[in-house]
LOKOLPA-806966 format. One record per residue (C-alpha): x, z negated, y negated; residue number from 1. Coordinates in Angstrom, 2 decimals, always signed. Example, Ala and Ser with C-alpha at 12.3 -4.5 7.8 and 13.67 -1.06 7.14 Angstrom:
! residues 2
{x = +12.30 z = -7.80 y = +4.50 k = 1}
{x = +13.67 z = -7.14 y = +1.06 k = 2}
//
This chain:
! residues 355
{x = +0.00 z = +0.00 y = +0.00 k = 1}
{x = +3.06 z = +0.07 y = -2.29 k = 2}
{x = +1.99 z = +3.42 y = -3.76 k = 3}
{x = -1.31 z = +1.87 y = -4.79 k = 4}
{x = +0.17 z = -1.03 y = -6.76 k = 5}
{x = -0.27 z = +0.97 y = -9.91 k = 6}
{x = +0.30 z = -1.99 y = -12.24 k = 7}
{x = +3.84 z = -2.62 y = -11.04 k = 8}
{x = +6.56 z = -1.63 y = -13.46 k = 9}
{x = +8.69 z = +0.85 y = -11.57 k = 10}
{x = +5.97 z = +1.43 y = -8.95 k = 11}
{x = +6.00 z = +4.50 y = -6.77 k = 12}
{x = +5.59 z = +7.57 y = -8.99 k = 13}
{x = +4.00 z = +10.65 y = -7.48 k = 14}
{x = +6.10 z = +13.70 y = -6.77 k = 15}
{x = +6.25 z = +16.47 y = -9.34 k = 16}
{x = +3.79 z = +18.62 y = -7.44 k = 17}
{x = +1.33 z = +15.73 y = -7.13 k = 18}
{x = +1.75 z = +14.89 y = -10.79 k = 19}
{x = +0.99 z = +18.44 y = -11.82 k = 20}
{x = -2.11 z = +18.45 y = -9.62 k = 21}
{x = -3.27 z = +15.12 y = -11.07 k = 22}
{x = -2.95 z = +16.08 y = -14.69 k = 23}
{x = -4.65 z = +19.38 y = -14.05 k = 24}
{x = -7.50 z = +17.61 y = -12.27 k = 25}
{x = -7.80 z = +14.87 y = -14.88 k = 26}
{x = -7.99 z = +17.13 y = -17.89 k = 27}
{x = -10.99 z = +15.78 y = -19.84 k = 28}
{x = -12.11 z = +19.35 y = -20.38 k = 29}
{x = -12.48 z = +19.81 y = -16.63 k = 30}
{x = -14.51 z = +16.63 y = -15.98 k = 31}
{x = -18.00 z = +17.24 y = -14.59 k = 32}
{x = -21.11 z = +16.39 y = -16.59 k = 33}
{x = -21.88 z = +12.68 y = -16.54 k = 34}
{x = -18.19 z = +11.69 y = -16.35 k = 35}
{x = -16.08 z = +10.94 y = -19.41 k = 36}
{x = -12.53 z = +9.73 y = -19.90 k = 37}
{x = -10.46 z = +7.89 y = -22.46 k = 38}
{x = -6.97 z = +6.46 y = -22.55 k = 39}
{x = -6.03 z = +2.80 y = -22.88 k = 40}
{x = -3.67 z = +0.06 y = -21.71 k = 41}
{x = -4.06 z = -2.77 y = -19.25 k = 42}
{x = -4.68 z = -6.09 y = -20.98 k = 43}
{x = -5.37 z = -9.64 y = -19.85 k = 44}
{x = -6.60 z = -12.93 y = -21.27 k = 45}
{x = -3.87 z = -14.80 y = -23.15 k = 46}
{x = -3.39 z = -18.53 y = -22.59 k = 47}
{x = -1.32 z = -20.71 y = -24.90 k = 48}
{x = +0.35 z = -23.72 y = -23.30 k = 49}
{x = +0.69 z = -26.29 y = -26.07 k = 50}
{x = +1.74 z = -29.89 y = -26.56 k = 51}
{x = -1.31 z = -32.13 y = -26.88 k = 52}
{x = +0.59 z = -34.68 y = -28.97 k = 53}
{x = +3.59 z = -34.19 y = -31.20 k = 54}
{x = +7.10 z = -34.88 y = -29.98 k = 55}
{x = +10.41 z = -33.39 y = -28.92 k = 56}
{x = +10.47 z = -30.65 y = -26.29 k = 57}
{x = +12.76 z = -31.86 y = -23.52 k = 58}
{x = +12.92 z = -28.82 y = -21.22 k = 59}
{x = +11.31 z = -25.49 y = -20.34 k = 60}
{x = +11.43 z = -24.50 y = -16.68 k = 61}
{x = +10.27 z = -20.87 y = -16.76 k = 62}
{x = +11.43 z = -17.64 y = -18.36 k = 63}
{x = +9.57 z = -14.72 y = -19.84 k = 64}
{x = +8.20 z = -12.48 y = -17.12 k = 65}
{x = +8.05 z = -15.21 y = -14.46 k = 66}
{x = +4.95 z = -15.40 y = -12.29 k = 67}
{x = +3.57 z = -18.95 y = -12.20 k = 68}
{x = +0.93 z = -20.59 y = -10.05 k = 69}
{x = -1.83 z = -22.98 y = -11.09 k = 70}
{x = -0.46 z = -26.51 y = -11.41 k = 71}
{x = +3.17 z = -25.42 y = -11.63 k = 72}
{x = +5.23 z = -27.41 y = -14.15 k = 73}
{x = +6.23 z = -25.16 y = -17.04 k = 74}
{x = +7.75 z = -27.52 y = -19.60 k = 75}
{x = +8.36 z = -31.21 y = -20.26 k = 76}
{x = +8.00 z = -33.12 y = -23.52 k = 77}
{x = +10.27 z = -36.10 y = -24.16 k = 78}
{x = +8.48 z = -39.32 y = -23.15 k = 79}
{x = +11.03 z = -42.01 y = -24.11 k = 80}
{x = +8.73 z = -43.51 y = -26.75 k = 81}
{x = +5.70 z = -43.26 y = -24.47 k = 82}
{x = +7.62 z = -44.94 y = -21.66 k = 83}
{x = +8.36 z = -47.86 y = -24.01 k = 84}
{x = +4.70 z = -48.06 y = -24.97 k = 85}
{x = +3.80 z = -48.08 y = -21.28 k = 86}
{x = +6.12 z = -51.04 y = -20.64 k = 87}
{x = +4.59 z = -52.86 y = -23.61 k = 88}
{x = +1.06 z = -52.23 y = -22.31 k = 89}
{x = +2.03 z = -53.49 y = -18.85 k = 90}
{x = +3.48 z = -56.65 y = -20.42 k = 91}
{x = +0.25 z = -57.17 y = -22.36 k = 92}
{x = -1.72 z = -56.89 y = -19.13 k = 93}
{x = +0.43 z = -59.53 y = -17.46 k = 94}
{x = +0.11 z = -61.82 y = -20.51 k = 95}
{x = -3.66 z = -61.38 y = -20.56 k = 96}
{x = -3.90 z = -62.06 y = -16.81 k = 97}
{x = -1.94 z = -65.29 y = -17.32 k = 98}
{x = -4.42 z = -66.10 y = -20.07 k = 99}
{x = -7.26 z = -65.76 y = -17.54 k = 100}
{x = -5.51 z = -68.13 y = -15.14 k = 101}
{x = -4.88 z = -70.64 y = -17.94 k = 102}
{x = -8.50 z = -70.44 y = -19.08 k = 103}
{x = -9.73 z = -70.98 y = -15.51 k = 104}
{x = -7.48 z = -74.04 y = -15.19 k = 105}
{x = -8.82 z = -75.34 y = -18.47 k = 106}
{x = -12.41 z = -74.89 y = -17.28 k = 107}
{x = -11.57 z = -76.88 y = -14.14 k = 108}
{x = -10.04 z = -79.63 y = -16.27 k = 109}
{x = -13.03 z = -79.73 y = -18.62 k = 110}
{x = -15.44 z = -79.88 y = -15.70 k = 111}
{x = -13.50 z = -82.86 y = -14.27 k = 112}
{x = -13.66 z = -84.53 y = -17.66 k = 113}
{x = -17.39 z = -83.85 y = -17.75 k = 114}
{x = -17.82 z = -85.47 y = -14.35 k = 115}
{x = -15.92 z = -88.53 y = -15.61 k = 116}
{x = -18.07 z = -88.63 y = -18.75 k = 117}
{x = -21.21 z = -88.43 y = -16.62 k = 118}
{x = -19.97 z = -91.36 y = -14.50 k = 119}
{x = -19.25 z = -93.32 y = -17.68 k = 120}
{x = -22.80 z = -92.67 y = -18.89 k = 121}
{x = -24.25 z = -93.91 y = -15.62 k = 122}
{x = -22.03 z = -97.03 y = -15.80 k = 123}
{x = -23.12 z = -97.78 y = -19.36 k = 124}
{x = -26.76 z = -97.25 y = -18.42 k = 125}
{x = -26.38 z = -99.82 y = -15.60 k = 126}
{x = -24.69 z = -102.27 y = -17.93 k = 127}
{x = -27.40 z = -101.83 y = -20.54 k = 128}
{x = -30.08 z = -102.39 y = -17.93 k = 129}
{x = -28.42 z = -105.65 y = -16.81 k = 130}
{x = -27.99 z = -106.85 y = -20.39 k = 131}
{x = -31.61 z = -106.05 y = -21.25 k = 132}
{x = -32.85 z = -108.01 y = -18.24 k = 133}
{x = -30.69 z = -111.01 y = -19.19 k = 134}
{x = -31.89 z = -110.86 y = -22.80 k = 135}
{x = -35.50 z = -110.81 y = -21.62 k = 136}
{x = -34.91 z = -113.94 y = -19.56 k = 137}
{x = -33.08 z = -115.60 y = -22.43 k = 138}
{x = -35.91 z = -114.92 y = -24.83 k = 139}
{x = -38.42 z = -116.39 y = -22.34 k = 140}
{x = -36.32 z = -119.55 y = -21.93 k = 141}
{x = -35.82 z = -119.83 y = -25.68 k = 142}
{x = -39.61 z = -120.14 y = -26.14 k = 143}
{x = -39.59 z = -123.33 y = -24.09 k = 144}
{x = -36.43 z = -124.63 y = -25.73 k = 145}
{x = -34.68 z = -124.36 y = -22.37 k = 146}
{x = -31.92 z = -122.19 y = -23.89 k = 147}
{x = -29.87 z = -122.75 y = -26.97 k = 148}
{x = -30.15 z = -120.45 y = -29.96 k = 149}
{x = -26.45 z = -119.63 y = -29.64 k = 150}
{x = -26.87 z = -118.32 y = -26.10 k = 151}
{x = -29.82 z = -116.21 y = -27.18 k = 152}
{x = -27.83 z = -114.76 y = -30.06 k = 153}
{x = -24.96 z = -113.92 y = -27.68 k = 154}
{x = -27.29 z = -112.11 y = -25.28 k = 155}
{x = -28.79 z = -110.11 y = -28.14 k = 156}
{x = -25.29 z = -109.11 y = -29.32 k = 157}
{x = -24.34 z = -108.09 y = -25.80 k = 158}
{x = -27.47 z = -105.90 y = -25.58 k = 159}
{x = -26.56 z = -104.13 y = -28.82 k = 160}
{x = -22.97 z = -103.59 y = -27.58 k = 161}
{x = -24.20 z = -102.14 y = -24.30 k = 162}
{x = -26.58 z = -99.81 y = -26.11 k = 163}
{x = -23.76 z = -98.61 y = -28.41 k = 164}
{x = -21.43 z = -98.11 y = -25.43 k = 165}
{x = -24.11 z = -95.96 y = -23.75 k = 166}
{x = -24.53 z = -93.86 y = -26.86 k = 167}
{x = -20.78 z = -93.34 y = -27.04 k = 168}
{x = -20.65 z = -92.33 y = -23.36 k = 169}
{x = -23.47 z = -89.84 y = -23.86 k = 170}
{x = -21.65 z = -88.36 y = -26.87 k = 171}
{x = -18.52 z = -87.96 y = -24.75 k = 172}
{x = -20.58 z = -86.22 y = -22.06 k = 173}
{x = -22.02 z = -83.79 y = -24.63 k = 174}
{x = -18.52 z = -83.12 y = -25.96 k = 175}
{x = -17.29 z = -82.40 y = -22.46 k = 176}
{x = -20.13 z = -79.90 y = -21.94 k = 177}
{x = -19.14 z = -78.16 y = -25.18 k = 178}
{x = -15.51 z = -78.10 y = -24.04 k = 179}
{x = -16.55 z = -76.41 y = -20.79 k = 180}
{x = -18.40 z = -73.75 y = -22.80 k = 181}
{x = -15.35 z = -73.17 y = -24.99 k = 182}
{x = -13.07 z = -72.91 y = -21.96 k = 183}
{x = -15.40 z = -70.39 y = -20.33 k = 184}
{x = -15.40 z = -68.41 y = -23.57 k = 185}
{x = -11.62 z = -68.31 y = -23.33 k = 186}
{x = -11.97 z = -66.76 y = -19.87 k = 187}
{x = -14.21 z = -64.04 y = -21.28 k = 188}
{x = -11.75 z = -63.47 y = -24.13 k = 189}
{x = -8.82 z = -63.27 y = -21.72 k = 190}
{x = -10.71 z = -60.84 y = -19.46 k = 191}
{x = -11.47 z = -58.67 y = -22.49 k = 192}
{x = -7.77 z = -58.75 y = -23.39 k = 193}
{x = -6.93 z = -57.56 y = -19.86 k = 194}
{x = -9.48 z = -54.74 y = -20.13 k = 195}
{x = -8.10 z = -53.71 y = -23.54 k = 196}
{x = -4.52 z = -53.77 y = -22.26 k = 197}
{x = -5.48 z = -51.70 y = -19.23 k = 198}
{x = -7.25 z = -49.20 y = -21.49 k = 199}
{x = -4.12 z = -48.97 y = -23.64 k = 200}
{x = -2.04 z = -48.46 y = -20.51 k = 201}
{x = -4.42 z = -45.75 y = -19.33 k = 202}
{x = -4.18 z = -44.00 y = -22.70 k = 203}
{x = -0.38 z = -44.08 y = -22.64 k = 204}
{x = -0.33 z = -42.93 y = -19.00 k = 205}
{x = -2.61 z = -40.02 y = -19.93 k = 206}
{x = -0.27 z = -39.04 y = -22.77 k = 207}
{x = +2.68 z = -39.19 y = -20.39 k = 208}
{x = +0.80 z = -36.95 y = -17.97 k = 209}
{x = -0.09 z = -34.57 y = -20.80 k = 210}
{x = +3.59 z = -34.45 y = -21.75 k = 211}
{x = +4.16 z = -32.48 y = -18.54 k = 212}
{x = +2.86 z = -29.00 y = -19.34 k = 213}
{x = +1.47 z = -27.17 y = -16.32 k = 214}
{x = -0.07 z = -23.77 y = -15.69 k = 215}
{x = -3.88 z = -23.96 y = -15.77 k = 216}
{x = -4.13 z = -20.98 y = -13.41 k = 217}
{x = -2.06 z = -18.25 y = -11.82 k = 218}
{x = -0.47 z = -15.97 y = -14.38 k = 219}
{x = +2.64 z = -14.48 y = -15.88 k = 220}
{x = +4.75 z = -15.90 y = -18.70 k = 221}
{x = +4.81 z = -13.58 y = -21.70 k = 222}
{x = +6.72 z = -15.58 y = -24.30 k = 223}
{x = +8.68 z = -18.80 y = -24.66 k = 224}
{x = +7.57 z = -19.94 y = -28.09 k = 225}
{x = +9.75 z = -23.06 y = -28.36 k = 226}
{x = +13.14 z = -24.16 y = -27.10 k = 227}
{x = +14.35 z = -27.51 y = -25.74 k = 228}
{x = +15.22 z = -29.91 y = -28.54 k = 229}
{x = +12.63 z = -28.62 y = -30.98 k = 230}
{x = +10.21 z = -31.14 y = -32.47 k = 231}
{x = +6.62 z = -29.94 y = -32.19 k = 232}
{x = +3.49 z = -31.13 y = -33.89 k = 233}
{x = +0.25 z = -31.87 y = -32.10 k = 234}
{x = -0.96 z = -28.58 y = -30.64 k = 235}
{x = +2.47 z = -26.96 y = -31.00 k = 236}
{x = +2.67 z = -23.92 y = -28.71 k = 237}
{x = +5.41 z = -23.85 y = -26.09 k = 238}
{x = +4.55 z = -20.96 y = -23.77 k = 239}
{x = +2.22 z = -17.97 y = -23.88 k = 240}
{x = +1.03 z = -16.68 y = -20.53 k = 241}
{x = -1.54 z = -14.19 y = -19.30 k = 242}
{x = -4.25 z = -14.80 y = -16.76 k = 243}
{x = -3.58 z = -12.08 y = -14.20 k = 244}
{x = -6.93 z = -12.71 y = -12.54 k = 245}
{x = -8.73 z = -11.37 y = -15.64 k = 246}
{x = -7.29 z = -7.89 y = -16.29 k = 247}
{x = -9.10 z = -5.11 y = -18.11 k = 248}
{x = -8.65 z = -1.91 y = -20.14 k = 249}
{x = -10.21 z = -1.34 y = -23.56 k = 250}
{x = -11.22 z = +2.23 y = -24.34 k = 251}
{x = -13.04 z = +3.77 y = -27.29 k = 252}
{x = -15.96 z = +6.17 y = -26.90 k = 253}
{x = -18.06 z = +8.01 y = -29.47 k = 254}
{x = -21.59 z = +6.94 y = -30.33 k = 255}
{x = -23.44 z = +9.43 y = -28.11 k = 256}
{x = -21.48 z = +8.26 y = -25.05 k = 257}
{x = -21.20 z = +4.52 y = -25.76 k = 258}
{x = -24.95 z = +4.34 y = -26.28 k = 259}
{x = -25.53 z = +5.49 y = -22.68 k = 260}
{x = -23.25 z = +2.92 y = -21.05 k = 261}
{x = -24.69 z = -0.23 y = -19.50 k = 262}
{x = -22.93 z = -3.37 y = -18.36 k = 263}
{x = -21.83 z = -2.83 y = -14.76 k = 264}
{x = -21.30 z = +0.92 y = -15.17 k = 265}
{x = -18.73 z = +2.19 y = -12.66 k = 266}
{x = -15.26 z = +3.01 y = -13.99 k = 267}
{x = -12.11 z = +4.29 y = -12.31 k = 268}
{x = -8.66 z = +3.69 y = -13.76 k = 269}
{x = -5.55 z = +5.81 y = -13.23 k = 270}
{x = -2.26 z = +4.50 y = -14.57 k = 271}
{x = +0.56 z = +6.73 y = -15.82 k = 272}
{x = +3.15 z = +5.05 y = -13.56 k = 273}
{x = +1.26 z = +5.93 y = -10.36 k = 274}
{x = -1.18 z = +8.79 y = -10.92 k = 275}
{x = -1.91 z = +9.07 y = -7.21 k = 276}
{x = -3.73 z = +5.69 y = -7.06 k = 277}
{x = -7.24 z = +5.14 y = -8.40 k = 278}
{x = -8.38 z = +1.60 y = -9.33 k = 279}
{x = -12.10 z = +0.75 y = -9.26 k = 280}
{x = -13.48 z = -1.18 y = -12.24 k = 281}
{x = -16.77 z = -1.86 y = -14.02 k = 282}
{x = -17.88 z = -2.05 y = -17.63 k = 283}
{x = -18.02 z = -5.72 y = -18.66 k = 284}
{x = -18.47 z = -5.32 y = -22.42 k = 285}
{x = -19.69 z = -2.75 y = -24.95 k = 286}
{x = -19.10 z = -3.58 y = -28.60 k = 287}
{x = -22.15 z = -3.66 y = -30.87 k = 288}
{x = -19.96 z = -2.94 y = -33.90 k = 289}
{x = -18.29 z = +0.39 y = -34.62 k = 290}
{x = -14.49 z = +0.28 y = -34.51 k = 291}
{x = -13.83 z = +3.28 y = -36.72 k = 292}
{x = -16.33 z = +3.71 y = -39.53 k = 293}
{x = -16.27 z = +6.24 y = -42.39 k = 294}
{x = -16.49 z = +4.73 y = -45.87 k = 295}
{x = -20.13 z = +5.72 y = -46.11 k = 296}
{x = -22.41 z = +6.63 y = -43.22 k = 297}
{x = -25.19 z = +8.71 y = -44.65 k = 298}
{x = -25.63 z = +11.72 y = -42.38 k = 299}
{x = -26.28 z = +12.12 y = -38.68 k = 300}
{x = -22.98 z = +13.98 y = -38.28 k = 301}
{x = -21.04 z = +11.07 y = -39.76 k = 302}
{x = -22.85 z = +8.56 y = -37.55 k = 303}
{x = -21.75 z = +10.54 y = -34.49 k = 304}
{x = -18.13 z = +10.08 y = -35.56 k = 305}
{x = -18.34 z = +6.32 y = -34.96 k = 306}
{x = -16.57 z = +4.95 y = -31.90 k = 307}
{x = -17.29 z = +1.77 y = -29.95 k = 308}
{x = -15.01 z = -0.38 y = -27.83 k = 309}
{x = -15.81 z = -0.46 y = -24.14 k = 310}
{x = -14.10 z = -2.87 y = -21.73 k = 311}
{x = -13.50 z = -1.88 y = -18.12 k = 312}
{x = -12.70 z = -4.91 y = -15.99 k = 313}
{x = -10.91 z = -4.84 y = -12.64 k = 314}
{x = -12.60 z = -6.93 y = -9.95 k = 315}
{x = -10.90 z = -10.35 y = -9.51 k = 316}
{x = -11.01 z = -9.89 y = -5.73 k = 317}
{x = -8.86 z = -6.79 y = -6.02 k = 318}
{x = -6.46 z = -8.49 y = -8.43 k = 319}
{x = -5.98 z = -11.40 y = -6.04 k = 320}
{x = -4.68 z = -9.00 y = -3.39 k = 321}
{x = -1.87 z = -7.92 y = -5.71 k = 322}
{x = -1.70 z = -10.91 y = -8.07 k = 323}
{x = +2.10 z = -11.19 y = -8.10 k = 324}
{x = +2.50 z = -7.53 y = -9.01 k = 325}
{x = -0.03 z = -7.45 y = -11.85 k = 326}
{x = +1.45 z = -6.56 y = -15.24 k = 327}
{x = -0.19 z = -5.70 y = -18.51 k = 328}
{x = +0.62 z = -3.21 y = -21.22 k = 329}
{x = +0.82 z = -0.20 y = -18.88 k = 330}
{x = -0.94 z = +2.90 y = -20.24 k = 331}
{x = -3.42 z = +4.98 y = -18.32 k = 332}
{x = -6.82 z = +6.68 y = -18.28 k = 333}
{x = -10.26 z = +5.21 y = -17.73 k = 334}
{x = -13.00 z = +7.46 y = -16.35 k = 335}
{x = -16.58 z = +6.29 y = -16.87 k = 336}
{x = -19.53 z = +7.52 y = -14.83 k = 337}
{x = -22.15 z = +7.62 y = -17.57 k = 338}
{x = -24.67 z = +9.34 y = -15.31 k = 339}
{x = -25.08 z = +7.26 y = -12.11 k = 340}
{x = -26.05 z = +10.43 y = -10.23 k = 341}
{x = -22.91 z = +12.31 y = -11.20 k = 342}
{x = -20.36 z = +12.98 y = -8.45 k = 343}
{x = -16.82 z = +11.78 y = -8.96 k = 344}
{x = -14.31 z = +14.64 y = -9.00 k = 345}
{x = -11.98 z = +14.86 y = -6.00 k = 346}
{x = -8.95 z = +13.42 y = -7.80 k = 347}
{x = -10.96 z = +10.21 y = -8.51 k = 348}
{x = -12.30 z = +9.91 y = -4.97 k = 349}
{x = -9.05 z = +10.33 y = -3.13 k = 350}
{x = -6.56 z = +7.46 y = -2.95 k = 351}
{x = -9.15 z = +4.96 y = -4.20 k = 352}
{x = -7.73 z = +1.45 y = -3.90 k = 353}
{x = -9.96 z = -0.51 y = -1.53 k = 354}
{x = -11.20 z = -3.93 y = -2.60 k = 355}
//
């Protein structure tokens, strides 16, 4: 199939006799009705490989003309500063995780203090109950003069002390509950700090990943736009490549022909470097704006002089069979079957590249 790889620079060129036959057969004047031809060049979709964030370009691993595969590393930005930021983010995560452990320990301590405060409250309640009972007995005895006034006064003072001690114990218990809430809030704060540090680490890791420039799909390098050591801004272009799975030829046809072409119309391409091979294609685009327009379009004759761009796209399935040999910029002819009932001439039926 070497003779059919018509997009290869230096591909097999037909013999002089074959070339003479081809050009005689492909003379536009000799094309049958319903078939038209126009010249053009193979083109492909351009893809710019650019730095997402600014920095110094460390290395470029490909040269102009190299074929690259999807995911292949093309260039590397310097990541020294990002690596330092990554270490800082990892340290912040560890610090925040220690903060969670400390906050958990503090909660445990506050809960123990709360238990002690609760026990103190219960003790003071028991003491107050005992003092109140004794005071009640003392007051009953005092009515019969069986108890001195001094003893009654002492029991009343003891009751007031016990009541104050209970109030103090209850205040301590409330304070311990508040301390538990504050300690638990510290846990939430420390967990949030861990989440924030992990998010920062993820952001830095993503930037480090983005600093490795890879090919988004199979293609061929056209230009190296930057050299190692250059400092690029955000979006600075490093490599320009073409997507060799999306190859087409633009041709220009006059109004009366372009107006009859529909999307999907069959096209056959013949390249100058290998006139003996015929590539099947289809119309994928017809411009709705004239490409060459007289200064004023007032008459029917002038309107017929307008030309429209028509794109003939090669099937991706066919390109995949020869993806490493695909090159753009090669000139050739595109033949369009405007009338679906028209028969292709012999020179466009023979040596048709099979998909």
